[in-house]
N, C-alpha and C positions, 0 to 999 in steps of 0.2 A: 444484926450481924450478917445475915444472908445477903442483904443488899450491899454491905461493905465488901464482903468476899467477892461478889459479882463484879463490883467496880475494880477491884484489884486484879481479878482474872482477866478482865477485858484490857486493862492497862498492860499487863504482862504480855498478852498475845499481840496487841497492836503496837505498843511502844517499846517496852523493855526488851522483848525478844529481838527486835530490830537493832537495838543498841548493842546487843551482845554478840551478834554474828554478822558475817559478811554475806548479805543476801542479794544475789543477782539472778537474772534469768538462767535457768538450768541448774540451780542449786536449791535444795530444801533447807529451811531453817531448822536446825536440830533442836532448838529450844521449843519450837512448836511441835515437831514430830516425835520427839523423845520425852521431853519433860512434862508437857501439858497432859498427855494421856496418863502418865504415872500419877500426876496430882489428883486426877479424878478417881483413882483406885487406891491410893495410899495416903492416909491422913498425914503421915510424917512429911511426905513430899509437898503436900498441899500447904502445910504450915510453913515450910521453908520457902516455898514460892511466894506465899502471901507476905511473909516477913520481908523478903528482899524487895518485893514490889512496893510495899508500904514505905520502906526506907527510901526507895527511889522517888516516890511521889512526894514524900516529906521535904525533899530538897527543892522542889518547885514552889513550896509554900511554907515559909518559916512559921513555926508555931502550929503547924497542921496536926490534928489528932492522929494522923497516920504514923507519927513518930512513936506514939504509945502502942499502936497496933503492931508496928514493926518489932518492938521489944517483946510483946506478948507472943507473937507467932514464932519468933526466933527461939524463945524459951521452950515453947511446945515442941518445936522441931528438934532441939537439942535433947529433950527428954525422950522423944521417939527414937532418935538415933542411938542413944544409949541402950534402949531396949532392943533394937535390931542387932547391935554389936554384942550384947549379952546373949542373944539368941544364937548368934554365929559361934560363940564359944562352946555351946552345948549341942547345937544341931546345925548342920550345914544349911545355909540359907537357900531358899528356892531361887530360881532365876529372877522371878519378879521381885523378891525381897532384896536380892543383890542389886538389881537396877535401882530400886528405891533407895538403898543405902548410898550408892554412888551419886545419884541425883541430889539427895539431901546434902551430902558433903559439898558437892559442887555449888549448890545454891547458898550454903552457909559461907563458903569462901567468898563468893561474889557479894554476899551481904557485907562482909568485912571490907571488901574493896570499895563498895558503894558508900559505906559509912565513913571510912577514914583512909583506906589504902594500906592499913596495917592489920595483919592477921595475928592476933596475940599468940606468941610462942609457936605459931604454925601448927597448932594442935590438930586441926581438922585434917590436914594433909598427912601428918605423921600417923594419925590414927587409922587411916585407910590404906596406908602403903602396904601392909601385909596382905590385904585382900587383893590388891592390884598385882602383887608379885605372884600370888597363887594362881590367879587367872592367866597371867602371862606364861607360866610354866605348864599349865594344863594342856594335855594333848587332845582334850575334848573340844574341838573347834565349834561344836554346836552351842557351847556355853557362851560363846562370844557373839552375842547379838549385835546388830548395828547400834543399838542404844549403848550397850556395854563398851563397844569400841569408841564411841564418841566420848563417853565419860572417862575412859582410860586416857584418851588423847588430851582431853581438857585438863585432867588432874595432873598428868605427867608434864604438860606444858607449864602449869602453875608451879609445880615443884621446881622445874628448871628456872623459871622466872625468879623465884625467891633465892635460888642459888647464885644469881648474879650479884646479889647484895651480900651474900655470905656463903661460901662454898660448903661450909660445915652443915648448912641447913638441908642440903640435898638428901632426900630420904628414899626416893623410889629406886628400884633396882634397874640394872642394865637390861634385864629381860623385858621389862615393861617398855622402856624407851625403844628397844629394837622392834618390839611388836608394833608400837605406834608408827615407827619409821616404815616398816614393811607392809602394814595392813591398815593403818589409820591415817593415811596421808590426806584423804578427802576431809576428814573431820578436822585435822590440824589446819588445813588451808581455810576452811569455812569459819573456824573459830578465830584464828589468829592471822592467817596470811603468810605464815612462815613455812617455807618448804621443809619437808620431813628430814632431808639429809643435813640441812643446816641446823635444825633442832637437835638432831642426834649428835652431830659433831661438837657443838658447843656444850652439850651435856657431858660428853667425854672429857672435855677440857675442865669443866667445873668439877667433875668427879676427881680428876687428877689434882686439881687445886685443893680439894678436900684432903686427899692423901698427902699432899705436900705439907699442908698446914698441920696435919696430924703426925708428921715425921715418918710416915710410911714410905713416901716417894722421895727420892733424893733430888737435890737441886739440878744436877746435870740431866737426869732423866726427865724431870719436869720441863726443863728448857727445850729438850728435844720434842716433847709433846706440843709445847707452845709453838715452836718453829714449824712443825708439820701442820698444825692447825692454821697458822698464819698463811702458809702456802695454799692450803685447801681453800680458805675463804677468799683469798686474792684471785685464785684461778677459777673459782666457781662461776659458771656462765648461766646467767638467768635465761638466756635464749634456749638453752638445752633442757631446762627444767620442764616438768609436766604439771599443768595447772588444771583445776576443775572445769574451767570453761575458757573460751577464747578472749575473754574480756582483757583489755590492754592494761588495766591497773594492777593485775596480779604481779607483773614484773617489777615495777618500782617499789612495791611493798616488799617483795622478796629481796630486792637489792638493799633496802633499808635495814632489814634484819641481818643481812650479810655483813653490813658495815657496823651494825650494833655489836655483833659478835666479835668483829675485829677490834673494836674499842675495848671490849672486855679482855681479849687475849693480850692486847698491848699493855694492859695494866698489871700483868703478872711478869715476874715473880714479886716485884717491889712496886706497890701501888703508888708510892710517892716519887718514884724515880724519873718518870717521863713527863715533862711539862706539856700542858695542853696546846702550846704553840708549836710543838713538834709537827713536822710536815706529815707524818703518818697519821697522827691524831686528827689534824685539821683536814686531811684528805677524806677521812670517813665522816667527820662532822659535816663537811660541805655536801658530801654525797647524800647524807640523810636529809639535810635541809632541802636539797634539790629534789629528792623524792617527794617530799611534802608539797613542793611547789608544782610538781607535775600531776598531782591528784586533786581534783575538785573538792572543795570543803563539803559539798553536799553529796559526794559519792560515798557509798557504803564502806569503801576501803579506807577512807581518810582517818577514821577513828582508830583503826588498828595500827597506825603509824605512831601511836602515842609513846610506846615504850622505846623504840629507837630514838624518837625525839627527845625523850628524857635523857638518854645516854649522851646524845649530842649536846644537849644543854648543860649537862654536868661536866662536859669536857671542853668548854669554851670560856674565854675571858673577853671575847669580842663584844662590845656594846650592841652592835647592830645584829649579831647572831642571837644574843640574849633577848633582844627586843622581838625578834622573829619567833623564837621559841615560845615566849610568853603569849604572843598573838595566836600561834597555832594551838597551844594548849587551851586557850579560851575558846577557840572554835570547836575543839573536840568536846569540851565541857558543854557547850551549847547544844551540840548534836546528840549527846548521849545522856545528859542529866547527871553525870558523875562529876563530883567536885574535885577529886584528887588533891585533898588537903595535904596528905603526907608527902606527895610528890613535890608540891610547890614549896613546902617547908624545907625539904632536903635541898632543892635547887637554890633557894634563897640563902641557906646557910653556907653552901659551897661557894656561891658567888661572893658573898660578903667576906668569907675567910680568905678567898683567893685575892680579893682586892686589898685586904688588910695585910696579908702576907706576914702574919705575926711570928710564925716559926721558921720563916725563910726556907721552906721546903720547895722543891721544883714543882710539885703538884699537890693539889688538895683533893684526895679521892673521896667521892661521895660515900663509899662503903664504910668509911670511918664513922659515919653518923648512923649506920644501921647495925654493924656487927663488930665494932671495935672492942678490943679486950678490956677497955676502960669502962664499958657500958655494963650496968648491973642487969638490965633486962634485954634479951635478944629476941626481937620480934621479926616476923616475916613481912617484908615490904613487897606489896604486889600492886603493880600498876597495869590496868587493863583498859 
């Protein structure tokens, strides 16, 4: 068992941590600097890390015994997380225990992403949202260690990411997202490549969509928010943004996320109304594909273009664009070892339905396959 654990730890440090972050000169890898030290001091973090890593290795070798190890370690991590949250209810966690709790949740969510791309019911993110909100409101800035800020940024991003597929799933508070925008920009860049002001603005739109769907926000007021957001994203200048380093690839990645957000804004208030051939839709689809073309497949930035690529793919009926999307996804899979089964299933269903045009709707929204009212189970789709 010790030998197996050592193999997994080495794989996490040398391979998986590289797949999970944008690592260039002048930037520290947060998975090495924040999560690895916690794994050596907290058994629950160690199990979560070993479970994710075993899952990752198992995809390189079908039938690998690592698949069993992944399940075993995930079960142990879940058991340890329950104990930490129970402790939180009776005694306030120490800073070290808080970091361990955040790290464990983050690793468990990545385990879901690695395994399928579906986080069942979004339970991990929902369960930690109260603790994130409390930290965001705290006036004790000493409690926000660099590790805590990284975990807050990562978890807040994943919460917004699942909000793309269903606004009702958004669980984190505005306080958390504002804190990430104002103080967690470096973490957000290194993890995702998305500028913090873009992250914050699309979260406001999704939050408004949640209010609109719940009947709290009126249609006229929702339309005003959408128009303002559209204007913000169209006028946003990547040349004026602040990036962690001078590397040229930060800019096309940022631009891809800008257009990904535009695609989501354009799909409200009626996701069926605008055809994917619309000039505004196609303008953002082409911009995202151009961003991919401008970044080398071996660059550490390439993999983080995956989510904008998915949105571009879901909003096209062009055969050559579909072909390019498939090619780029395969390149990302090769570089990261993540298979993205749920993503490809969603895209295939959208493309087939759009071609068949059975219901004669102007558009086939991918969100109908993730959060439709006709679905019995509502899961969080997370593509990273």
